[in-house]
N, C-alpha and C positions, 0 to 999 in steps of 0.2 A: 151692100158690097159684099162679095161672097167668104165663105171663110178662108177659100184662100189668097183673095187679092183683097188688100189693104190699100190700093191706091198710091202704094208709093215703092219704089222698090226699098228692100230691106236688106240689108248687111250684116251680117254677121264677121265680126273685125280678126276672131281671133279663137279657131277650134282645130280640133287634129282628128286625120282620118286615117284608118287601120284598115283595110279590105283584108288583109292577110289573118289579122286576128280575131278582128272586131265587125261591128254593123257597116263600117266605110260605107258605100252609096247609098242603101237603108236609112241611115242617117241624116242624109240629103235629102231623101224621098219625104221624110220625116220633116223636115225642116222647110221643105217647099209647099207641102202640103197643108200647111198653115199659115202660108204667107210669104215666106222667105226667099229671094233673089238670088241673092250674092254672097258670096264665103271667100273669106282669105284663110286658105289652109296651110298652117305651119307645121313643118315637120315634126317627127313627135322624137324626143330623145335620141339617138343614136344608139345606146344602149337597147331602149324598148323593141328594136328592131334588129337584136341581134347582132348589130355590130360594135363591136370593142376595137377602136380606131389605133391604129400606131404610128400613121401617118398621113396628112390631110386627104390624098385620094380615094383614104377609105370612106370619106364621108358622100363620095358619088352616087355610092349603092342607095343610100336613105335618101337623097334630093331625090334621085331616078323614081323610085318608088313613090315619094309625092309627087311628083309632076303626073305619074300615072292615075294616083287619087283623082287630083282635080283633074282631070280630062273627065275621067268618068262621073264626076261631080257634074261638071256644063253640060255632058250629054241630057241629065235630068233637070238642071236649072229652069227658069224662065227666066233666066240672068244667065251668069255665069260665075267661074271660081278662078281664082289668082293663087299660085305657091307664094309663100313666105318662106326663105330658107336659111338656114345659120346654124351656128352648135349651143345646144340651150347650156348656159352656164353653171345648172348641177354638175355638167359634167367633170369640172375642173376639181369636184370632190373626190370622185370616181377615180380619178387618174392619181392622182397623189394618195387618199386616204386607203383607196383597196389595190392599184395597181402600182404605185411605187414609183412614181413620175415625180421629180422637182415640182414647185411650184414653176419654175423658168420653164422647163420642156414641155410642163402641160400648158400655159400661155400660147406658146411657138405653136405647138400642135394645134390647139383651138385657133388660130391666128389662120393657121393655114387652111382649118376647114375652112373660114370666114370666105376666103381670098377664092377656095373652091364654087359655095354659092355665090360669090358676086360675078363668076363667071356665068351661071344662069343668067343671073339676073343681064347682065352685058349684052347677053347675044338674045336674049327678049324672053327666054322662058321662063325667068321669075320675075314678080313684082317689087320685093322688096328683102331685106336680110332680118335676121333676127338674132340677139345677142342681150350682156347686158351682166348684172352678178348675183351673186348667192341672196338670198332672203332671208338666211340665217346667219347664225355666227360662225365664223371662221377665222384663222389667222390671219395676222397683218402680212405675211409673204401671199396668201393663196388672196386674200382680198387687194392688195396690189398687183397679182398676178390681174385679175380679174378686172380692173379699172384698165388697164391697159388693153386687153381682150375687148375693151367696150371702147377705147379709142380709135382703136382698130379696125372696129366696125362702121366707128364714124366715119373714118378716112375713105373705106370703102365706099360706103355710101354717095358720101361727097365725088367721088371717083365717079360713079354709075348715075349720080342724079338719083336716087332712091332713097323711101323710107327706112327708118332703121327701129322696127319694132325693139322694144327693152322687159327683161324680165331684171325686176329689181327688189329690193325691199320695197314693204309697205310705208308710203311716206304722202306728205301732201305739196310738197317743196322739193322739189328734184331741179332745181334754177342749176347749180353746182354743173347736171349733166347735160342739160342745154349749153349751158356757155363750153361744154368742150365740145358740142357736136358745131357750133356755131365758129369755136377758134379753129376748123378743122374743115369749115368750108361747108358743112350741115345746115340748111334752117332750121332750126329750133322745131317750127310745127313739122316735117319731116322724121322727130325723136317722137316715138309713142308709146308710152309705157302702159305695156299691157295689165289687166288685171286693175284697173286703177279704180278709187273710190269716186267719188263725184266732183271733188275739188282738187286741183293739181296744178300748182306753177313749175313753169318752163317748159315741159315738152306738151304735147296731145296727149289728151288721157283717150285711154280703151277701157272703156268704165265696164265692172261686171255687172251683168244685168238684173241686180237686186232692185227690188222696187226702191228701197230709201235711196241707195246710191246714184239713181236715174232720175229721180226728183230732185236731186240734187244737182245733176250737170243741166237738165233740161231746165230750171230755172235761172239756171245762173247765165247764160245766154252767149255762154261760151263756145268754143267747137269742140265737138266730144264726138267718139265712137262708142257703140255698142259693140259686147263681144260675151260670149260663156266658158270660151275653153273647155268646150267639150273635150276629154281625154280620150273616149272612145277605144277603153279599154274592157273587155268582158267581164275582168273580175269586177270593176267597179264601173255599173250600169249610171248611164247618167250623171257622174263626174264631168266639169265641177257641176256647171250647169247641161239639163239636157236641148238638145239641138232645138228643140220647138221652142227656146225659150225668148230668142231675140225676136219672132216673130207677134210674139203673146204677150211681149212688152210692150212692144210697137203699137198692137192693136190697143194697149190701156191707156198708152200715153196719150194715143188720138184721141179716144173718149174721154177724155182728162182732159183735152184744149190743148195740149203741147203739139198739133201741129207745126209749127214754123222749130222747133228745138226736133224733131223729128224727118223733118227737110235737112237740117242741121249735120245729123247725124249720119244721114243714109245718102245724100246728095253733093252737098256743100264741103263738109268734112273730108269725105274720100277722096274728091276732085282735090282739094288742095296740098292735102296729104302723101296721094299715090299718085295724082294726076288721070286718075279711070273717072267713067263716065257712067255710072249708075243708072241711069234717065235711057244713054243712045247705046247702051249693051242690051235692054230688057224686051225681050220677044213678047208682044201682049197678043 
């Protein structure tokens, strides 16, 4: 097996690309060089791209920039990339604490941004939505508003028949969020917990690719995905994990005898959650 071919599709389920300020497609080349084949590229937080949104339409430029990055990534991948679009839940703190929005006004703006993202899903330009709630302490009003935004994302996911990636607090039990999704017509398996540990009740875990978390997930025998949350920031190289991490961890797990788990992470779970075929889209 050559260094650049692991004998399986290799999907990083959550990372960011920033061609304007950082490495962009060069990071994708690093990923592909060590065996990576497919990417789910999540738009960076809007304010990181210089967009201080006042109305939902302001998010459109952020989403369009992400689509361009995805197209460039697909050009250099043996498989392809897909965009995941949405509104980062941390925006609510920026709006309320720094820009004078009420929690209710921030909620409405963020829901509107998700509705714009859902348009991209509806016309086939994006694969899934991204939403969630802060992972840090906030006021009751901000927490309530954030939960309302999350529920709206579930409604839109059900309407568009797409998955919703969630940024949330650390937890091994997010059954309540999965129940909120089911109540709105979105199957729990299509709710994906970004930055997950190896064990999770409720949503599908997108496991941060640290060895201990991955071993826990691989041994559990349940559906899971792998991710780096690479942020592509020139001031923070390699944060959170570098773009080579998922292929390298996949090689390690294959060598440790977890071939079935790697098929779960890179073929079966992507098909069940997103309806994508990482084998048929692989150009060998």
